[in-house]
C-alpha positions, 0 to 999 in steps of 0.5 A: 514508528512504522520505520522503526518497526520495519527496521527491527523486523528486517534486522531480525530476518536478515540475522536469521537468514544471513542476508547482507545490509543491502538486502536488509535495506530492501526488506526494510523498505518493503516492510515500510510500504506494507505496514503503511498500507495495512494501517491505512486499510485498517483505518478506512475499514474501522472508520467506515464501520463506526460510521455505518458505511462499511458496505458502500466503502468496500464497494467503492474500494473494490471498484477502485482496485478493479479499475486500477487493474484495468487502466494499469495506473496510466493517465488517460489522454483525450484527443483535444489534450494532444493539440495543446 
C-alpha cells in the first residue's frame, strides 16, 4: 500500500517537474521511507495515548533521538571486546 502510494505520488511529481525515470525511482524510495516512518510514529502515538502512557512514551522516544544523535549510530566497543 505504501509502495503503491509513493509510486503514484512520485509519478505525479515527476510528470509535473519533467524528471526522468531515475529521479522518479529515487523520489519513490524516499517517499516509501518517509511514509513508512510516519505510519510507525503515528501508530506509537495513538497506541500510547489509548493506553494512557503518552507522556512517558514521548520522553523515551525523545531520549532515544537525543542519544542517537550523540552516538551517531555507531556501535560502542569496550576494551575487553577488542581482545576477542
